[in-house]
C-alpha positions as CSV (number, residue, x, y, z in Angstrom):
1,X,20.9,49.1,33.7
2,X,18.7,50.7,36.3
3,X,18.3,46.9,37.8
4,X,22.0,46.3,37.8
5,X,22.5,49.7,39.7
6,X,20.3,48.7,42.5
7,X,22.3,45.6,43.4
8,X,24.4,45.2,46.6
9,X,27.4,44.2,44.6
10,X,27.3,47.5,42.5
11,X,26.8,49.9,45.5
12,X,29.6,52.2,46.4
13,X,30.3,51.8,50.3
14,X,31.1,55.0,51.6
15,X,33.6,53.6,53.9
16,X,35.9,53.2,51.2
17,X,35.4,56.5,49.4
18,X,38.9,57.5,50.1
19,X,41.1,54.5,49.3
20,X,43.0,56.2,46.8
21,X,44.7,58.4,49.6
22,X,45.1,55.4,52.0
23,X,48.8,53.9,52.4
24,X,49.5,50.1,51.4
25,X,49.3,49.1,55.3
26,X,45.7,51.1,55.6
27,X,44.4,49.2,52.4
28,X,45.5,45.9,53.4
29,X,43.7,46.3,56.7
30,X,40.8,47.3,55.1
31,X,40.6,44.5,52.6
32,X,41.5,41.9,55.3
33,X,38.6,43.4,57.3
34,X,36.2,43.2,54.6
35,X,37.2,39.5,53.6
36,X,36.6,38.5,57.1
37,X,33.0,38.8,56.7
38,X,32.6,36.5,53.9
39,X,32.6,33.3,55.9
40,X,29.7,34.6,58.0
41,X,27.8,35.5,54.8
42,X,28.6,31.9,53.6
43,X,27.4,30.5,57.0
44,X,24.1,32.3,56.6
45,X,23.5,30.6,53.2
46,X,24.0,27.0,54.5
47,X,20.3,26.4,54.5
48,X,20.4,26.8,50.8
49,X,23.6,25.1,50.2
50,X,23.2,21.9,52.0
51,X,20.0,20.7,50.2
52,X,21.8,21.7,46.7
53,X,24.8,19.6,47.4
54,X,22.7,16.6,48.7
55,X,20.6,16.9,45.5
56,X,23.8,17.2,43.3
57,X,25.4,14.2,45.2
58,X,22.6,11.9,44.6
59,X,22.7,12.6,40.7
60,X,26.5,12.2,40.7
61,X,25.9,8.9,42.7
62,X,23.6,7.8,39.7
63,X,26.2,8.5,37.4
64,X,25.5,12.2,36.5
65,X,28.0,15.1,35.9
66,X,28.6,18.4,37.7
67,X,28.8,21.3,35.3
68,X,29.8,24.8,36.4
69,X,28.8,27.6,34.2
70,X,29.6,31.4,34.6
71,X,31.2,34.2,32.9
72,X,34.1,36.2,33.8
73,X,35.5,35.7,37.2
74,X,32.8,33.3,38.3
75,X,33.4,31.3,35.2
76,X,37.1,31.0,35.8
77,X,36.2,30.0,39.5
78,X,34.2,27.2,38.1
79,X,36.9,25.9,35.7
80,X,39.5,26.2,38.6
81,X,37.3,24.2,40.9
82,X,36.5,21.6,38.2
83,X,40.3,21.3,37.2
84,X,41.3,20.2,40.5
85,X,39.1,17.2,40.8
86,X,41.2,14.9,38.7
87,X,44.3,15.1,40.5
88,X,42.7,15.2,43.9
89,X,39.9,12.7,43.6
90,X,41.2,10.7,40.4
91,X,37.9,11.5,38.4
92,X,37.7,11.4,34.8
93,X,38.0,15.1,33.5
94,X,34.3,14.8,32.1
95,X,32.8,14.3,35.5
96,X,33.3,17.9,36.8
97,X,33.5,20.5,34.2
98,X,33.6,24.3,34.1
99,X,32.1,26.0,31.3
100,X,33.0,29.7,30.6
101,X,31.3,32.3,28.4
102,X,33.9,32.9,25.6
103,X,35.2,29.4,25.9
104,X,39.0,28.5,26.9
105,X,40.2,31.9,25.7
106,X,38.2,33.7,28.4
107,X,39.9,32.0,31.2
108,X,43.1,34.0,30.2
109,X,41.7,37.1,29.0
110,X,38.5,39.0,29.2
111,X,36.2,38.5,26.3
112,X,34.0,41.7,26.0
113,X,30.2,41.1,25.6
114,X,30.1,37.3,25.8
115,X,28.4,37.5,29.1
116,X,25.3,39.0,27.5
117,X,24.9,36.2,24.8
118,X,22.0,34.3,26.1
119,X,22.0,32.4,22.9
120,X,25.6,31.2,23.7
121,X,24.6,30.1,27.1
122,X,21.8,27.9,25.6
123,X,24.0,26.6,23.1
124,X,27.0,25.3,25.5
125,X,24.2,23.3,27.3
126,X,23.1,21.8,24.1
127,X,26.6,21.0,23.0
128,X,27.3,19.3,26.4
129,X,24.4,17.0,26.0
130,X,23.1,17.9,29.3
131,X,20.4,15.5,30.4
132,X,18.1,14.5,33.4
133,X,21.3,12.7,35.0
134,X,23.6,15.9,35.3
135,X,23.7,19.0,37.8
136,X,24.4,22.4,36.3
137,X,25.5,25.1,38.8
138,X,25.2,28.7,37.3
139,X,27.5,31.2,39.0
140,X,27.1,34.9,38.8
141,X,27.8,37.7,41.6
142,X,24.9,39.9,40.3
143,X,22.4,37.0,39.6
144,X,21.2,38.3,36.4
145,X,24.0,37.5,33.8
146,X,22.4,36.6,30.5
147,X,24.6,33.9,29.5
148,X,24.2,32.1,32.8
149,X,20.5,32.6,33.2
150,X,20.2,31.1,29.6
151,X,22.5,28.0,30.5
152,X,20.5,27.2,33.6
153,X,17.1,27.6,32.0
154,X,18.2,25.3,29.3
155,X,19.5,22.9,31.5
156,X,16.2,22.8,33.5
157,X,14.2,22.2,30.3
158,X,16.4,19.3,29.6
159,X,15.5,17.8,33.1
160,X,18.9,18.4,34.7
161,X,19.2,19.5,38.4
162,X,19.9,23.2,38.4
163,X,21.5,25.4,41.0
164,X,22.2,29.2,41.1
165,X,25.0,30.7,43.2
166,X,24.7,34.6,43.4
167,X,25.9,37.2,45.9
168,X,22.7,39.4,45.8
169,X,19.0,38.8,47.1
170,X,16.0,37.7,45.3
171,X,18.0,37.4,42.2
172,X,16.7,36.2,38.7
173,X,19.2,33.4,39.0
174,X,17.5,32.2,42.2
175,X,14.3,32.1,40.5
176,X,15.5,30.2,37.3
177,X,17.1,27.4,39.2
178,X,15.7,24.8,41.2
179,X,18.0,25.5,44.2
180,X,19.0,29.2,44.6
181,X,22.0,30.2,46.8
182,X,22.5,33.8,47.6
183,X,25.8,34.7,49.5
184,X,25.0,38.4,50.1
185,X,28.6,39.9,51.0
186,X,27.5,43.6,50.6
187,X,29.4,46.2,48.5
188,X,33.2,45.8,47.5
189,X,36.3,47.8,48.7
190,X,36.4,48.9,44.9
191,X,32.9,49.4,43.9
192,X,31.5,46.8,41.8
193,X,34.6,44.7,41.5
194,X,33.2,41.4,42.4
195,X,36.4,39.3,42.0
196,X,36.7,40.6,45.4
197,X,34.3,39.4,48.4
198,X,32.0,38.1,45.9
199,X,34.7,36.0,44.4
200,X,35.9,34.7,47.6
201,X,32.4,33.8,48.4
202,X,31.9,31.9,45.3
203,X,35.2,30.0,45.9
204,X,34.1,29.0,49.1
205,X,30.8,27.6,48.0
206,X,32.4,25.6,45.0
207,X,34.8,24.2,47.4
208,X,32.0,22.8,49.5
209,X,30.3,21.4,46.1
210,X,33.4,19.6,44.9
211,X,34.7,18.4,48.2
212,X,31.5,17.4,49.9
213,X,30.2,15.6,46.7
214,X,33.8,13.7,46.5
215,X,33.5,12.7,50.2
216,X,30.1,11.4,50.1
217,X,31.2,9.5,46.9
218,X,33.8,7.6,48.9
219,X,36.9,9.6,47.5
220,X,38.1,9.9,51.2
221,X,39.1,7.7,53.9
222,X,38.6,10.0,57.1
223,X,40.2,13.2,55.7
224,X,42.8,11.4,53.6
225,X,42.5,11.8,49.7
226,X,42.9,8.0,49.1
227,X,41.8,8.6,45.4
228,X,44.5,11.0,44.5
229,X,46.5,10.6,41.4
230,X,50.1,10.0,42.3
231,X,51.6,11.7,39.3
232,X,54.7,13.6,40.9
233,X,57.1,13.1,43.6
234,X,55.2,15.2,46.1
235,X,51.8,13.0,45.4
236,X,53.8,9.9,45.6
237,X,55.1,10.5,48.8
238,X,51.7,11.6,50.2
239,X,50.4,8.1,48.8
240,X,53.1,6.3,50.7
241,X,52.4,8.1,54.1
242,X,48.6,7.5,53.5
243,X,49.2,3.8,53.0
244,X,51.4,3.7,56.3
245,X,49.0,5.7,58.2
246,X,45.9,3.4,57.5
247,X,47.9,0.0,57.5
248,X,50.8,0.6,59.9
249,X,53.1,-0.9,57.4
250,X,56.8,0.0,57.0
251,X,57.8,2.4,54.2
252,X,59.0,-0.8,52.1
253,X,56.0,-2.6,52.4
254,X,53.8,0.4,51.7
255,X,56.2,1.2,48.4
256,X,55.9,-2.4,47.3
257,X,52.0,-2.5,47.8
258,X,51.8,0.7,45.8
259,X,54.1,-0.6,43.1
260,X,51.8,-3.7,42.9
261,X,48.7,-2.0,42.4
262,X,49.6,0.9,40.2
263,X,50.0,3.4,42.5
264,X,46.3,3.3,43.7
265,X,46.2,4.2,47.6
266,X,42.8,2.4,48.2
267,X,44.1,-0.8,46.3
268,X,47.4,-0.9,48.3
269,X,45.7,-0.7,51.5
270,X,43.3,-3.3,50.6
271,X,46.2,-5.6,49.5
272,X,47.9,-5.1,52.7
273,X,44.9,-5.4,55.0
274,X,42.8,-7.8,53.3
275,X,45.2,-9.5,50.8
276,X,43.2,-8.4,48.0
277,X,44.8,-8.3,44.5
278,X,44.0,-5.3,42.3
279,X,40.9,-7.0,40.5
280,X,39.5,-8.0,43.6
281,X,40.0,-4.7,45.5
282,X,38.4,-3.1,42.5
283,X,35.4,-5.3,42.5
284,X,35.0,-4.9,46.3
285,X,35.2,-1.1,46.0
286,X,32.7,-1.1,43.3
287,X,30.3,-3.1,45.3
288,X,30.8,-0.7,48.4
289,X,30.5,2.5,45.9
290,X,33.9,3.4,46.3
291,X,34.0,3.7,50.1
292,X,37.1,2.0,51.3
293,X,36.0,2.2,55.0
294,X,33.0,-0.2,54.0
295,X,35.3,-2.4,52.6
296,X,37.6,-2.6,55.5
297,X,34.7,-2.9,58.0
298,X,33.1,-6.1,56.1
299,X,32.9,-9.0,58.3
C-alpha cells in the first residue's frame, strides 16, 4: 500500500481541494481543463505507442489475435474497444477480445477483490489458449494490478507479444511487458478516481490500437470503413454512400451491386469497377491482403 500511495494517479491535487464547495459551472470548467491535458500526455507517449502497434499489426497480419486484459475501468474499456471491431470492421468476434477480471458480470457491476487475484489472471490466459501468434495488451492505471501483471506474465511465457498500458512512470507492468506504454496524466480531479483522466487516456490509446491495426490490415479505403457490417438502416445507407463515393455510380446501381454481393462494400465496388463476381472479388482481395486500393490499382 505504501507503493500505491506514492503513485501520481493516487495523489490528491491541492488545486481541487475545495471542489465540494464549487458550483456546477465551476466544476465543469475544472474537469474540462483537466481533460484537455490528456491528449498531450498521449502524444508524449507516442514513441512507446508506435512500435507496440507496429508489432501487434505484424502478429495480426500473420493470423494472431489481439487480447486486452484489465480489471475495473481499464477492463471495461478493453471490452468496449474490442466489441466495436466486428460492426466497424467485420472482424470475427474472436479476433479482438476484451478480458476483464471477474468475467462478464464485472462489466456491469464492480466485483470486489478480483483485481488482486493473480491466479485468475494467469488462468484466463491459459483458458484463452494464448500462444506465440497472439498479442496481449494489459491495461491498468496504476501499473501494478496483480490480475493484469499475472496475465501479461503468463502471456509472455507462452510466447505472445505483450504490451502494458499504464498511467504512471516506471511501472511494474512496463517491466513485465515487452512494450511498456506509460501515459502519465497526473492526479485526478477526484483523487484516485482513475476512470477520469487515466480512463480517457487509456481509451485514446486503445482507439489507436484497434483503428490503426485495422487500417494497416486493409479494413479501410482511405478513411472509409469499407469492411463494415451493414446490419441496420443507418449502416446500409452508409454502405450505399461509400459505394457511390468510390465508384461514382448512381444510387440505383450502388444498391444493385450491394444486393448482388451480400451487402459487402468492397465486393460491390469491385463488381462495379472491375466487373468481378463475389468469388472473384474475394480471391483478389485475399491475394492483396484485404486491401481494396491494391486491387483497384492492379494493372
